[in-house]
All heavy atoms as an XYZ file, in Angstrom:
861
protein
N      79.362    148.792    119.438
C      78.917    149.918    120.238
C      79.770    151.179    120.089
O      79.303    152.234    120.249
C      78.910    149.506    121.754
C      77.813    148.486    122.110
S      76.133    148.807    121.526
C      75.760    150.360    122.205
N      81.018    150.897    119.741
C      81.950    152.056    119.473
C      81.431    152.778    118.239
O      81.383    153.998    118.211
C      83.369    151.574    119.338
C      83.886    150.983    120.736
C      84.262    152.693    118.870
C      85.227    150.286    120.656
N      81.054    151.998    117.244
C      80.516    152.682    116.031
C      79.266    153.459    116.344
O      79.087    154.635    115.920
C      80.235    151.598    114.913
C      79.488    152.254    113.734
C      81.526    150.999    114.410
N      78.381    152.847    117.116
C      77.202    153.583    117.530
C      77.511    154.893    118.266
O      76.895    155.924    118.053
C      76.311    152.678    118.377
C      75.126    153.381    118.999
C      74.026    153.758    118.156
C      75.059    153.683    120.347
C      72.923    154.483    118.757
C      74.046    154.358    120.877
C      72.947    154.741    120.120
N      78.421    154.735    119.213
C      78.804    155.918    120.009
C      79.375    157.103    119.174
O      79.142    158.253    119.488
N      80.150    156.790    118.178
C      80.786    157.741    117.410
C      80.007    158.262    116.131
O      80.331    159.287    115.587
C      82.143    157.238    116.929
C      83.188    156.945    118.044
C      84.469    156.337    117.404
C      83.524    158.234    118.813
N      78.996    157.458    115.737
C      78.262    157.775    114.572
C      77.410    159.041    114.717
O      76.789    159.294    115.756
C      77.287    156.597    114.202
O      76.481    156.922    113.151
N      77.366    159.760    113.558
C      76.497    160.913    113.504
C      75.438    160.768    112.435
O      74.698    161.684    112.109
C      77.315    162.245    113.190
O      78.033    162.057    112.020
C      78.236    162.592    114.319
N      75.367    159.520    111.849
C      74.495    159.251    110.797
C      73.354    158.292    111.366
O      73.712    157.214    111.930
C      75.140    158.536    109.570
C      76.196    159.481    108.953
C      77.487    159.273    109.180
C      75.710    160.541    108.151
C      78.462    160.129    108.632
C      76.722    161.314    107.572
C      78.043    161.133    107.848
O      78.919    162.001    107.255
N      72.155    158.651    111.176
C      71.046    157.856    111.736
C      71.094    156.346    111.326
O      71.000    155.485    112.178
C      69.693    158.526    111.357
C      68.524    157.670    111.832
C      68.149    157.727    113.169
C      67.774    156.951    110.944
C      67.051    156.970    113.636
C      66.709    156.162    111.384
C      66.363    156.231    112.753
N      71.147    156.104    110.048
C      71.111    154.719    109.596
C      72.330    153.916    110.001
O      72.213    152.670    110.176
C      70.878    154.656    108.067
C      69.486    155.091    107.770
C      69.079    156.247    107.091
C      68.274    154.383    108.097
N      67.693    156.306    107.069
C      67.198    155.148    107.669
C      68.000    153.202    108.727
C      65.838    154.788    107.827
C      66.736    152.815    108.920
C      65.630    153.575    108.462
N      73.488    154.583    110.072
C      74.658    153.859    110.579
C      74.453    153.505    112.005
O      74.766    152.400    112.490
C      75.928    154.746    110.395
C      77.261    154.086    110.874
C      77.519    152.785    110.166
C      78.322    155.088    110.699
N      73.868    154.436    112.770
C      73.576    154.134    114.191
C      72.594    152.974    114.349
O      72.721    152.121    115.193
C      73.050    155.353    114.869
O      73.978    156.434    114.852
N      71.497    153.044    113.536
C      70.586    151.952    113.542
C      71.194    150.559    113.227
O      70.984    149.577    113.861
C      69.351    152.215    112.578
C      68.466    151.037    112.454
C      68.541    153.414    113.067
N      72.011    150.555    112.155
C      72.689    149.329    111.813
C      73.677    148.835    112.851
O      73.754    147.646    113.138
C      73.483    149.477    110.454
C      72.504    149.598    109.267
S      71.284    148.191    109.121
C      72.475    146.834    108.926
N      74.379    149.771    113.495
C      75.291    149.380    114.608
C      74.486    148.820    115.720
O      74.919    147.772    116.337
C      76.032    150.607    115.048
N      73.379    149.320    116.138
C      72.528    148.726    117.126
C      72.018    147.424    116.759
O      71.852    146.506    117.577
C      71.433    149.687    117.516
C      71.851    150.940    118.368
C      70.606    151.809    118.620
C      72.445    150.469    119.684
N      71.576    147.280    115.480
C      71.002    146.005    115.001
C      72.134    144.935    115.033
O      71.851    143.824    115.580
C      70.518    146.132    113.551
C      70.115    144.810    112.940
C      68.871    144.299    113.191
C      71.043    144.148    112.044
C      68.543    143.077    112.625
C      70.647    142.941    111.563
C      69.355    142.389    111.845
N      73.308    145.206    114.597
C      74.390    144.269    114.660
C      74.735    143.934    116.114
O      74.939    142.721    116.393
C      75.644    144.760    113.891
C      76.875    143.894    114.145
C      75.311    144.884    112.399
N      74.797    144.906    116.963
C      75.104    144.651    118.359
C      74.028    143.771    118.976
O      74.359    142.792    119.685
C      75.102    145.986    119.120
O      75.283    145.815    120.488
N      72.758    143.976    118.763
C      71.755    143.129    119.228
C      71.834    141.698    118.696
O      71.574    140.742    119.401
N      72.068    141.555    117.393
C      72.170    140.242    116.761
C      73.361    139.477    117.388
O      73.183    138.284    117.688
C      72.305    140.381    115.246
N      74.491    140.095    117.478
C      75.601    139.397    118.028
C      75.411    139.058    119.508
O      75.832    137.990    119.953
C      76.895    140.342    117.844
C      78.093    139.761    118.620
C      77.225    140.455    116.396
N      74.711    139.966    120.219
C      74.411    139.613    121.609
C      73.449    138.444    121.668
O      73.612    137.564    122.602
C      73.793    140.820    122.313
C      73.575    140.582    123.814
O      74.481    140.115    124.503
O      72.452    140.901    124.277
N      72.524    138.300    120.823
C      71.609    137.153    120.810
C      72.353    135.874    120.519
O      72.072    134.846    121.146
N      73.276    135.879    119.553
C      74.038    134.734    119.232
C      74.964    134.336    120.434
O      75.015    133.166    120.798
C      74.938    134.937    117.926
C      75.930    133.859    117.769
C      74.029    135.086    116.727
N      75.500    135.318    121.062
C      76.331    135.141    122.234
C      75.543    134.454    123.381
O      76.036    133.510    124.047
C      76.956    136.443    122.723
O      77.551    136.316    123.938
N      74.335    134.931    123.537
C      73.455    134.377    124.577
C      73.205    132.876    124.300
O      73.208    132.051    125.202
C      72.145    135.183    124.678
C      71.248    134.610    125.819
S      69.525    135.206    125.674
C      69.026    134.496    124.110
N      72.884    132.562    123.039
C      72.625    131.171    122.666
C      73.808    130.330    122.905
O      73.701    129.186    123.465
C      72.160    131.082    121.240
C      70.745    131.706    121.095
C      72.134    129.595    120.733
C      70.272    131.986    119.633
N      75.012    130.785    122.567
C      76.232    130.008    122.721
C      76.493    129.823    124.237
O      76.816    128.685    124.655
C      77.440    130.706    122.117
C      77.259    130.710    120.529
C      78.741    130.099    122.499
C      78.262    131.571    119.804
N      76.338    130.862    125.079
C      76.527    130.743    126.486
C      75.543    129.710    127.068
O      75.892    128.865    127.930
C      76.415    132.092    127.187
C      77.526    133.021    126.904
C      77.480    134.262    127.828
N      76.211    134.871    127.955
C      75.736    135.833    127.232
N      76.503    136.349    126.253
N      74.557    136.360    127.456
N      74.260    129.736    126.729
C      73.287    128.804    127.236
C      73.589    127.377    126.804
O      73.375    126.440    127.535
C      71.832    129.214    126.807
C      71.360    130.497    127.519
C      71.335    130.265    128.999
O      70.899    129.266    129.501
N      71.716    131.322    129.738
N      74.083    127.272    125.566
C      74.416    125.899    125.069
C      75.559    125.343    125.875
O      75.524    124.189    126.274
C      74.813    125.989    123.575
O      73.675    126.474    122.846
C      75.168    124.593    123.066
N      76.567    126.130    126.097
C      77.726    125.683    126.938
C      77.236    125.374    128.323
O      77.679    124.272    128.861
C      78.816    126.798    126.976
C      79.471    126.963    125.588
C      79.874    126.441    128.040
C      80.376    128.168    125.456
N      76.390    126.161    128.863
C      75.868    125.917    130.224
C      75.197    124.539    130.236
O      75.355    123.769    131.187
C      74.893    126.935    130.640
C      74.298    126.846    132.056
C      75.196    127.355    133.095
C      72.994    127.625    132.098
N      74.359    124.247    129.277
C      73.622    122.944    129.300
C      74.438    121.787    128.993
O      74.293    120.749    129.562
C      72.493    123.038    128.155
C      71.430    124.054    128.524
C      70.596    123.702    129.651
O      70.251    122.537    129.924
N      70.331    124.661    130.575
N      75.476    121.969    128.095
C      76.347    120.825    127.768
C      77.420    120.505    128.767
O      77.813    119.321    128.952
C      77.018    120.990    126.354
C      76.040    120.995    125.237
C      76.771    121.404    123.942
C      75.407    119.628    125.026
N      77.972    121.511    129.483
C      79.024    121.317    130.353
C      78.626    121.111    131.829
O      79.489    120.706    132.601
C      79.968    122.487    130.334
C      80.764    122.601    129.012
C      81.681    121.509    128.826
C      82.633    121.665    127.659
N      83.515    120.531    127.468
N      77.412    121.278    132.151
C      76.932    121.126    133.555
C      76.439    119.654    133.736
O      75.644    119.157    132.892
C      75.744    121.994    133.844
O      76.162    123.379    133.575
C      75.321    121.886    135.254
N      76.892    118.971    134.806
C      76.435    117.585    135.049
C      74.840    117.585    135.193
O      74.262    118.508    135.667
C      77.040    117.198    136.317
C      78.225    118.118    136.443
C      77.862    119.391    135.759
N      74.244    116.522    134.718
C      72.789    116.421    134.769
C      72.167    116.664    136.128
O      71.199    117.396    136.216
C      72.353    114.988    134.258
C      72.543    114.773    132.793
O      72.686    115.826    132.072
O      72.607    113.609    132.383
N      72.825    116.156    137.165
C      72.249    116.319    138.523
C      72.387    117.772    139.098
O      71.770    118.080    140.124
C      72.836    115.360    139.485
C      74.331    115.504    139.693
O      75.054    116.035    138.847
N      74.829    115.126    140.840
N      73.147    118.590    138.357
C      73.361    119.997    138.865
C      72.718    121.013    137.931
O      72.764    122.182    138.224
C      74.843    120.239    139.022
C      75.581    119.427    140.014
S      74.978    119.777    141.682
C      75.661    121.401    141.951
N      72.220    120.567    136.821
C      71.779    121.507    135.761
C      70.734    122.499    136.188
O      70.865    123.645    135.965
C      71.265    120.753    134.556
C      71.055    121.612    133.351
C      70.881    120.811    132.035
N      72.110    120.152    131.735
C      72.152    118.874    131.354
N      71.093    118.158    131.308
N      73.280    118.320    131.048
N      69.782    122.098    136.954
C      68.715    122.988    137.435
C      69.267    124.062    138.392
O      68.978    125.237    138.267
N      70.170    123.610    139.315
C      70.778    124.587    140.261
C      71.658    125.541    139.520
O      71.637    126.780    139.822
C      71.593    123.828    141.308
C      70.733    122.966    142.178
C      71.620    122.218    143.208
N      70.828    121.260    143.976
C      70.979    119.966    143.864
N      71.848    119.472    143.064
N      70.169    119.164    144.544
N      72.487    125.107    138.623
C      73.396    125.930    137.894
C      72.552    126.958    137.004
O      72.899    128.122    137.007
C      74.357    125.152    137.046
C      75.191    125.998    136.152
C      75.269    124.333    137.983
N      71.553    126.466    136.375
C      70.748    127.338    135.530
C      70.064    128.388    136.380
O      69.924    129.584    135.997
C      69.707    126.500    134.794
N      69.644    128.020    137.543
C      68.961    128.948    138.493
C      69.969    130.063    138.982
O      69.619    131.267    138.936
C      68.502    128.250    139.737
O      68.055    129.113    140.726
N      71.142    129.637    139.384
C      72.187    130.674    139.789
C      72.597    131.468    138.603
O      72.678    132.731    138.710
C      73.401    129.978    140.439
C      74.578    130.886    140.582
C      73.019    129.292    141.738
N      72.728    130.916    137.480
C      73.059    131.716    136.268
C      71.951    132.722    135.936
O      72.297    133.882    135.621
C      73.251    130.769    135.083
C      73.582    131.513    133.809
O      74.640    132.141    133.713
N      72.732    131.423    132.782
N      70.742    132.320    136.092
C      69.606    133.211    135.814
C      69.644    134.391    136.781
O      69.425    135.562    136.446
C      68.298    132.465    135.930
O      67.185    133.354    135.785
N      69.954    134.132    138.027
C      70.011    135.167    139.088
C      71.130    136.220    138.712
O      70.938    137.386    138.834
C      70.255    134.628    140.452
C      69.117    133.791    140.952
S      67.716    134.766    141.368
C      68.303    135.559    142.780
N      72.289    135.670    138.335
C      73.368    136.527    137.976
C      73.161    137.376    136.777
O      73.470    138.570    136.712
C      74.676    135.730    137.822
C      75.409    135.465    139.175
C      75.324    134.248    139.747
C      76.167    136.423    139.712
C      75.967    134.005    140.975
C      76.832    136.209    140.930
C      76.708    134.976    141.543
N      72.584    136.769    135.754
C      72.250    137.464    134.541
C      71.174    138.601    134.785
O      71.350    139.728    134.350
C      71.757    136.545    133.405
C      71.187    137.245    132.214
C      72.869    135.663    132.912
N      70.203    138.244    135.518
C      69.156    139.222    135.901
C      69.684    140.441    136.644
O      69.413    141.586    136.434
N      70.474    140.102    137.672
C      71.080    141.200    138.442
C      72.110    141.962    137.716
O      72.256    143.187    137.946
C      71.607    140.645    139.778
O      72.645    139.729    139.584
N      72.858    141.311    136.883
C      73.902    142.061    136.138
C      73.299    143.032    135.174
O      73.858    144.066    134.908
C      74.808    141.058    135.381
O      74.228    140.450    134.345
N      72.104    142.707    134.646
C      71.408    143.717    133.731
C      71.074    144.904    134.532
O      71.257    146.038    134.040
C      70.146    143.046    133.170
C      70.496    142.006    132.088
O      71.593    141.990    131.523
N      69.568    141.144    131.875
N      70.560    144.766    135.772
C      70.221    145.954    136.545
C      71.436    146.712    136.961
O      71.495    147.924    136.911
C      69.432    145.478    137.807
C      68.158    144.746    137.506
C      67.169    145.552    136.687
O      67.064    146.727    136.949
O      66.583    144.977    135.778
N      72.459    145.988    137.387
C      73.724    146.707    137.776
C      74.367    147.411    136.552
O      74.887    148.485    136.686
C      74.730    145.746    138.399
C      74.362    145.232    139.775
C      75.257    144.116    140.248
C      74.335    146.368    140.763
N      74.292    146.761    135.379
C      74.790    147.334    134.210
C      74.063    148.623    133.808
O      74.688    149.575    133.353
N      72.760    148.625    133.962
C      72.017    149.823    133.630
C      72.366    150.959    134.548
O      72.536    152.113    134.149
C      70.485    149.542    133.743
N      72.568    150.640    135.833
C      72.985    151.685    136.798
C      74.375    152.194    136.431
O      74.640    153.419    136.411
C      73.030    151.099    138.270
C      73.639    152.023    139.257
C      72.986    153.126    139.672
C      74.954    151.720    139.733
C      73.561    153.986    140.592
C      75.504    152.590    140.621
C      74.868    153.735    141.101
N      75.298    151.287    136.151
C      76.685    151.649    135.773
C      76.694    152.485    134.554
O      77.372    153.532    134.447
C      77.523    150.388    135.656
C      78.947    150.655    135.218
C      79.126    150.675    133.646
O      78.316    150.042    132.998
O      80.032    151.360    133.261
N      75.911    152.129    133.551
C      75.854    152.943    132.299
C      75.329    154.359    132.537
O      75.851    155.316    132.014
C      74.901    152.225    131.264
O      75.511    151.019    130.952
N      74.306    154.494    133.410
C      73.761    155.778    133.665
C      74.770    156.594    134.422
O      74.893    157.786    134.162
N      75.428    156.007    135.487
C      76.404    156.775    136.194
C      77.613    157.144    135.399
O      78.009    158.342    135.406
C      76.833    155.870    137.411
C      77.896    156.485    138.333
C      77.301    157.708    139.055
C      78.409    155.459    139.330
N      78.059    156.302    134.501
C      79.200    156.553    133.600
C      78.792    157.704    132.667
O      79.590    158.597    132.389
C      79.591    155.331    132.845
O      79.893    154.281    133.751
C      80.856    155.622    132.057
N      77.568    157.598    132.090
C      77.136    158.720    131.185
C      77.038    160.004    131.918
O      77.400    161.081    131.346
C      75.755    158.305    130.587
N      76.605    160.020    133.173
C      76.540    161.287    133.944
C      77.934    161.819    134.163
O      78.156    163.007    134.077
C      75.830    160.990    135.285
C      75.789    162.139    136.210
C      74.823    163.214    135.685
C      74.623    164.300    136.764
N      74.033    165.444    136.292
N      78.901    160.974    134.481
C      80.249    161.420    134.794
C      81.101    161.790    133.606
O      81.845    162.747    133.598
C      81.032    160.336    135.631
C      80.387    160.038    137.011
C      81.116    158.891    137.680
C      80.448    161.287    137.894
N      80.983    160.990    132.496
C      81.840    161.152    131.366
C      81.157    161.823    130.205
O      81.856    162.280    129.277
C      82.291    159.793    130.848
C      83.191    158.961    131.713
S      83.566    157.417    130.895
C      85.063    156.971    131.688
N      79.874    161.852    130.163
C      79.101    162.229    128.966
C      78.661    161.033    128.198
O      79.295    159.948    128.247
N      77.586    161.181    127.520
C      76.973    160.018    126.845
C      77.858    159.346    125.847
O      78.048    158.131    125.846
C      75.639    160.395    126.234
O      74.811    161.146    127.188
C      74.855    159.251    125.771
N      78.318    160.095    124.904
C      79.154    159.580    123.784
C      80.421    158.862    124.371
O      80.773    157.755    124.020
C      79.508    160.614    122.666
C      80.491    160.099    121.725
C      78.272    161.092    122.037
N      81.112    159.588    125.243
C      82.283    159.032    125.837
C      82.026    157.757    126.621
O      82.824    156.715    126.514
C      82.998    160.053    126.773
O      83.160    161.270    126.024
C      84.266    159.543    127.301
N      80.882    157.689    127.367
C      80.531    156.482    128.074
C      80.266    155.300    127.183
O      80.696    154.151    127.493
C      79.306    156.793    128.960
N      79.592    155.586    126.068
C      79.263    154.435    125.105
C      80.562    153.940    124.494
O      80.791    152.695    124.367
C      78.272    154.924    124.036
C      78.119    153.928    122.914
C      76.953    155.190    124.629
N      81.447    154.836    124.060
C      82.737    154.411    123.456
C      83.576    153.711    124.446
O      84.213    152.706    124.162
C      83.461    155.624    122.794
C      84.838    155.236    122.372
C      82.583    156.160    121.645
N      83.661    154.244    125.683
C      84.419    153.648    126.751
C      83.881    152.228    127.072
O      84.729    151.318    127.198
C      84.339    154.491    128.039
C      85.039    153.917    129.175
C      86.457    154.006    129.297
C      84.367    153.322    130.244
C      87.128    153.504    130.375
C      85.035    152.821    131.313
C      86.395    152.917    131.376
N      82.592    152.049    127.103
C      81.998    150.706    127.369
C      82.303    149.712    126.274
O      82.697    148.567    126.540
N      82.328    150.169    125.018
C      82.660    149.300    123.888
C      84.166    148.903    123.935
O      84.505    147.800    123.690
N      85.002    149.884    124.244
C      86.455    149.626    124.360
C      86.734    148.654    125.511
O      87.535    147.759    125.327
C      87.201    150.922    124.522
N      86.071    148.846    126.663
C      86.217    147.929    127.767
C      85.771    146.530    127.484
O      86.422    145.572    127.881
C      85.520    148.435    129.069
C      86.106    149.707    129.641
S      87.704    149.427    130.339
C      88.778    150.019    129.061
N      84.710    146.406    126.689
C      84.254    145.071    126.274
C      85.321    144.384    125.428
O      85.682    143.223    125.686
C      82.957    145.186    125.496
O      81.950    145.808    126.315
C      82.481    143.869    125.016
N      85.919    145.160    124.476
C      86.942    144.546    123.636
C      88.143    144.132    124.411
O      88.786    143.134    124.238
C      87.361    145.505    122.518
C      86.275    145.770    121.458
C      86.727    146.835    120.469
C      85.920    144.494    120.705
N      88.585    145.018    125.374
C      89.734    144.695    126.268
C      89.418    143.497    127.113
O      90.330    142.635    127.274
C      90.070    145.901    127.173
C      90.759    147.058    126.414
C      90.881    148.236    127.355
C      92.155    146.584    125.890
N      88.198    143.379    127.603
C      87.888    142.229    128.453
C      87.923    140.922    127.595
O      88.436    139.873    128.076
C      86.444    142.409    129.035
O      86.477    143.569    129.815
C      85.998    141.223    129.910
N      87.373    140.959    126.413
C      87.425    139.748    125.541
C      88.886    139.382    125.245
O      89.227    138.193    125.262
C      86.623    140.044    124.290
C      86.838    138.940    123.251
C      85.141    140.091    124.592
N      89.720    140.392    124.901
C      91.099    140.124    124.639
C      91.816    139.525    125.774
O      92.584    138.567    125.642
N      91.602    140.158    126.963
C      92.284    139.646    128.224
C      91.789    138.169    128.533
O      92.650    137.341    128.876
C      91.984    140.531    129.345
N      90.540    137.895    128.341
C      90.052    136.551    128.571
C      90.624    135.563    127.623
O      91.025    134.445    128.010
C      88.495    136.541    128.547
O      87.959    137.452    129.470
C      87.933    135.137    128.784
N      90.771    135.991    126.360
C      91.349    135.102    125.368
C      92.792    134.800    125.722
O      93.263    133.618    125.452
C      91.271    135.710    123.946
N      93.500    135.719    126.224
C      94.944    135.531    126.551
C      95.041    134.667    127.827
O      95.838    133.723    127.937
C      95.641    136.885    126.738
C      95.732    137.535    125.450
C      97.026    136.675    127.387
C      96.163    139.059    125.497
N      94.280    135.022    128.893
C      94.412    134.371    130.211
C      93.802    132.990    130.157
O      94.277    132.129    130.916
C      93.693    135.244    131.289
C      93.570    134.493    132.629
C      94.427    136.509    131.497
N      92.784    132.763    129.386
C      92.137    131.431    129.401
C      92.019    130.885    127.964
O      90.982    130.920    127.377
C      90.681    131.611    130.007
O      90.159    130.353    130.184
N      93.111    130.367    127.486
C      93.139    129.823    126.060
C      92.129    128.649    125.896
O      91.739    128.330    124.836
C      94.491    129.387    125.872
C      95.224    129.330    127.190
C      94.409    130.181    128.131
N      91.707    128.014    126.972
C      90.770    126.874    126.851
C      89.456    127.334    126.279
O      88.816    126.573    125.602
C      90.558    126.204    128.167
O      90.045    127.055    129.151
N      89.069    128.576    126.510
C      87.833    129.177    125.974
C      87.992    129.273    124.351
O      87.024    129.041    123.665
C      87.495    130.539    126.503
C      86.823    130.489    127.843
C      87.171    131.340    128.883
C      85.846    129.569    128.132
C      86.555    131.294    130.109
C      85.250    129.466    129.346
C      85.620    130.403    130.370
N      89.159    129.701    123.969
C      89.361    129.838    122.510
C      89.329    128.490    121.847
O      88.894    128.372    120.667
C      90.701    130.483    122.220
C      90.769    131.949    122.443
C      92.111    132.420    122.041
N      93.082    131.539    122.606
C      94.352    131.837    122.810
N      94.850    132.941    122.396
N      95.216    130.966    123.308
N      89.737    127.418    122.485
C      89.899    126.070    121.950
C      88.745    125.210    122.211
O      88.660    124.042    121.871
C      91.125    125.400    122.464
C      92.463    126.179    122.111
C      93.600    125.552    122.744
C      94.864    126.386    122.497
N      96.021    125.939    123.288
N      87.664    125.806    122.853
C      86.483    125.002    123.249
C      85.777    124.399    122.008
O      85.451    125.085    121.100
C      85.485    125.924    124.013
C      84.265    125.310    124.577
C      84.716    124.304    125.647
C      83.353    126.283    125.181
N      85.634    123.104    122.056
C      85.011    122.362    120.973
C      83.831    121.630    121.602
O      84.055    120.645    122.304
C      85.974    121.446    120.266
C      85.375    120.682    119.120
O      84.201    121.008    118.739
O      86.057    119.799    118.531
N      82.639    121.963    121.286
C      81.398    121.317    121.877
C      80.962    120.143    121.145
O      80.024    119.535    121.553
C      80.324    122.437    122.014
C      80.626    123.570    122.918
C      79.438    124.568    122.869
C      80.882    123.110    124.371
N      81.594    119.849    120.005
C      81.034    118.783    119.224
C      81.025    117.426    119.909
O      80.070    116.652    119.885
C      81.851    118.617    117.901
C      81.185    117.678    116.945
C      79.801    118.124    116.453
O      79.582    119.250    116.141
N      78.815    117.261    116.555
N      82.030    117.142    120.699
C      82.097    115.915    121.464
C      80.938    115.877    122.522
O      80.300    114.856    122.668
C      83.453    115.759    122.209
C      83.544    114.458    122.989
C      84.891    114.447    123.677
C      84.752    115.121    125.049
N      85.819    115.020    125.944
N      80.767    116.990    123.175
C      79.622    117.068    124.150
C      78.279    116.933    123.481
O      77.357    116.300    124.028
C      79.716    118.454    124.893
C      80.948    118.576    125.721
O      81.197    117.677    126.527
O      81.687    119.551    125.502
N      78.129    117.518    122.298
C      76.834    117.379    121.546
C      76.604    115.889    121.161
O      75.528    115.406    121.340
C      76.839    118.297    120.314
C      76.838    119.736    120.737
C      75.695    117.948    119.402
C      77.009    120.743    119.623
N      77.714    115.269    120.705
C      77.541    113.849    120.270
C      77.239    112.961    121.489
O      76.329    112.051    121.411
C      78.875    113.355    119.664
C      79.153    114.041    118.278
O      78.168    114.580    117.747
O      80.313    114.013    117.884
N      77.807    113.200    122.625
C      77.510    112.452    123.831
C      76.049    112.705    124.324
O      75.373    111.770    124.668
C      78.459    112.786    124.975
C      79.886    112.295    124.816
C      80.793    112.788    125.974
O      80.300    113.343    126.954
O      81.998    112.581    125.782
N      75.631    113.954    124.217
C      74.264    114.295    124.630
C      73.220    113.576    123.715
O      72.281    113.042    124.190
C      74.131    115.789    124.557
C      72.812    116.238    125.030
N      72.392    116.208    126.328
C      71.683    116.760    124.325
C      71.129    116.658    126.423
N      70.696    116.992    125.232
N      73.466    113.617    122.453
C      72.611    112.936    121.514
C      72.574    111.405    121.699
O      71.560    110.793    121.566
C      73.027    113.281    120.084
C      72.680    114.749    119.706
C      73.171    115.087    118.311
O      73.860    114.273    117.651
O      72.823    116.230    117.843
N      73.770    110.831    122.075
C      73.858    109.448    122.245
C      73.063    109.038    123.493
O      72.450    107.916    123.576
C      75.281    108.974    122.362
N      73.043    109.859    124.555
C      72.327    109.539    125.798
C      70.865    109.901    125.708
O      70.118    109.466    126.536
C      72.956    110.353    126.929
C      74.396    109.858    127.265
O      74.736    108.674    126.999
N      75.203    110.702    127.728
N      70.402    110.612    124.715
C      69.048    111.050    124.607
C      68.102    109.983    124.118
O      68.375    108.889    123.779
C      68.879    112.223    123.654
């Protein structure tokens, strides 16, 4: 998103948005896989329901926040700021919660296949 925010070339902007969308899609699949594999069977529906509510509402809140930030900072600055905050959040999460970095789902996948 930082590249998109700073780009003055149309095709570079298009490619930056394409890569951002593709990476977001992969991220969504990984998050849903973790949700399905790490949630106990008897709680899976409830957890998926709450997760869906949070994701849906966070999209709406994020759109509001983006519009407000663009109004206050300017469009380009808001996009670059948002991209930088995303990188800082990922870095802080990696430092504070090393278990996320070391997460290995292969054991969970093997157990799930054995029980299926």
